[in-house]
N, C-alpha and C positions, 0 to 999 in steps of 0.2 A: 504493500500500500504506500509506504514511504517512497519506494522507488518510482511508483507511478506518479506521485505528486512531483517528484524531482524532474521526471521526464516532461510533465506538463509545463512546469516552470521554465525549463530549458527551451521547449518549443515556443512558448510565449515570448521569451527573451529574443530568440532567433527571429521570430516574426516581426518583433519591434525593430530589430536591426535591418531587416529586409525592407521595412517601410521607407527608409531613406533612399532606397534605390527603386522606388515604385513608380518613377516617372521618367522612363527612358526617352531619350531624344532621337538616337539612332542605335544601330547595333554596336557602335563603338562608345557611345556616351550613355551610361546606364541611369543617370539621374540629372535633371536640370530643374531650374525654377524660372518662371516668367518674370520679366522685369518691365516695369512701367513707370514713367515719369513724364513731365510736361515737355515734349520735344520742341514745341514752339518757343517756350521760354528758354530752354537750353540753347537753341539755335541763336536766339538773340544775344545771349551771354557770350556765345562763341564769336559772333560778329563784333561785339564790343571789345572783347579781348584782342581780336585781330587788329582793331584800329587803335588800341590803347597806346598811350605815350608813357604814362607813369608805370613804374615797376609793379606796383600793387595791382593796378587794373589789368595787367597782362595775365593774371592768374584766372583760370577757369575752374569753377567749383561745381561739383556734382555730388549730391547726397541721395542715398537710397538704402533700403533694407532688403537683405536677401540671405538665404542660408543661415538664418539664426543670428545674424550680426549686422551691424551698421557700417556702411561704407561712406566715408567722408573724404572724397577725392579732391585734391588740390593739384591742378595741372597747369603747365605752361608750354607754349609752343616750342617744339624741338627742331632746331635747324642743324644740329650737329651731325645728323646722319646723311646729309646731302651736301655735295661740294658746291662751291660758289658758281661753278659752271654747269650745274645740274641741268640735264635736258631729257625730254621724253620724245622718243621716236614713235611715229605711227606709220601707216602704210605709205604715205607720200609726203610727210613733213616732219620737221624737227621743231619742238616747242620748248620755250622757256616755261617752267611750270611752277605754280604757286603751291607750296607745301605747308601753308598755314593751318591746314586741318590736322596736322600731326602734333600730338601732345605727349609730354612725359611729366610724371608727377609722383605723388605718394598719397598715402592715407594720413590725413591730419591727425597728429597725436600718436601715431604708431611708428616708432623709430625702426628703421630698417625696411619699411614697406616701400614698394615701388610699383608704378603703373606706367603703361605706355599704350598708345592707341591713336585713334582718329575720331574726329567728329564730322559726320556726314549726315545732312538732313536732320540735324538736331539730335542725333543718337551717337552715343559713345560705343566704339568697338575696339577691343584690345584685351590686354591681360593685366591682372592686378596681383602682385606678389605680397602675401601677408605672412605673419608668423605661423599661421595655420595652413600654409600652402598657397598655390596659385589658382586664381579664378580666371575664367575666360568669358568674355561678353561678346555676343554676336547678334546680328539681326534675326528675328524669329522666322521671317519668311524664307530664310536660307534653308531651313530644315522643315518647316511646317507650311505646306502650301494648300491652296484651295479651301482655306478655313478662315472664318472671322475669329480673331483672338482678342482677349481682353488685355493683352500685353504686346509690346513691340519688339522686345529683345529677349534673349535667353542668357542665363548665366549658369555655368557649371564649374565644378571643382576638378582639379587635375586627378584626384584619386578616383573619380568617377569615369575616367577615360580608360577603356579597355581596348588597347590597340595591339593586336597579336603579332604584327610583323616585327622581325628582328633585324638589327643592323650589324654590320661588321665592325670589328674593333678599330679599324683604321680607314682613312680616306680623307680627301680634301686637305685642309690645312693641318689636320692631325696626322697626316702621313709623315713617316720618319724622314724621308728624303727632303720634303718641303721644310720640315722643322730645321734640319741641318743647314739648308740653304739660307733660311731666315736668320739663323744664329750667326753664320759667317758674315752675312751682309750687315747685320747690326754691329758686330764686333769690329768690322772695318771702320765704321763710322766712329765708334768709341775710341779706337786707337788713334784715329786722325785727330780728334778733338784733344785727346790727352797729350799727344806729342807736341802739338802746336799751341797749346793753351797759353803758356807764358809768353811766347813770342807774339801772338796775336793781341794779347792784352796790352803789351808794351807798345807795339807799333800802330795798331789800329783802334785800340780802345774798346769799350764795352759794346758798341753798336754792332760790330761784326760778330761778336760772340753771341749776341741775341739771334742774329741771322743763322749762325751755325747751329744753335739749339733748335731753332725752327726746322732746319733741314733735317736734323736728327730725328725730330718728332715725326716728320713726314715719312721717314723711312719705315716707321712702325705703323703706318696707316695703309690699309689695303683699299684701294679705290676700285669699285665694282662696276662692271657693265653687265646688267641683268636683262635677259630676254624672257618673256612669258609667252607661252603658246596659246592658241585660240581656245583651248578647253579651259585654261585658267581664267581667261577673260569671260568666257561663257558662264562659268560658275559664279564669279563675283559680280559680273554685270556691268560695272562702270570703271572708267579709268581711275577715278578717285579711290574706289574700293581696292583695285589692283595695287596701286601705289601704297595704300595703307597696309595691305597684307605684307608686301615686301618690306616696308618699314618695320613692322612688328617682328618679322623674322630676323632682319639685320640687327635690330636693337637687342634681341635676345642673345644673338651670337656675340655682339659687341660687349655686352655686359659680362659674359663669361670670360672672354679673352682679356678684357681690361683688368679683371681682378685675379688673373692666373699668372703665376710665375713659371714660365717655360724654361727652367734651368738657366735663369739669368736674363731671359728675354721677357720684358715687362711692357705693360701699357700698349699692347697691340689693339688697334681699333680698326673699324670698318666704315667706309663712307661710299655712298652711292653717287656715281658720277653720271651715269646714263642708264635709262630704262627703255627697252624696246617693247612696246605693247602690241602684241599680235591679236587680231580678231578674225572673224570669218571672212572679212573682205580682203585680207592679205595672207 
């Protein structure tokens, strides 16, 4: 009898745990919550922040409640991911592009938190890193179609992502040969500065040293030329959304590399110089 009661309690407890996964979004996202706030008001705030002159007015604020907690986002336009010569290529033209819809910020009052994303049509899309893990915010219609919904966005936690595909241990910038090439390239610059430091300071003064430090920093910046295929464009729908997705991916990579010491190689960063957006017309 006692054993039966214990089993009943365990089953009830397990059912309670399962309840948090009772709202699947896709076969890969086992739980989400709908998110709704005044998009018109938020769009107006974005426009004011875009035109703002004072430092304080440049911040964009967004407050909402989801997943049992409050999110009090404070964000500012992020231009660090795009070079001064940033261009967008389409089928038959090259455009100077306004990236004022890209934001980076944090949760007010939560030290160590971080957020990055975009504001398009009055909706925030991106990721929010908290002490309790990372949350992702996306437009609801990307997943839920042909239905009238009481919310415009979805938010889900990284622990609720069940992605079965595995990746190899090496590749890209993590490949050993690339690492060695980067190390040798950086050390060449370090040796050059060290050997000539005293001579340059005496003959040319501090101005040339500032230029030398700038050149050294540029050696640690990977400038990217990114091409998207027509299926990527079809999925996200607009040029703004495509650029926002690229921005989020590059920001995530940049954050990892900026805070990692690769056996003496530090402060590696990434910057997008050009994006080619392919659609069905090209």
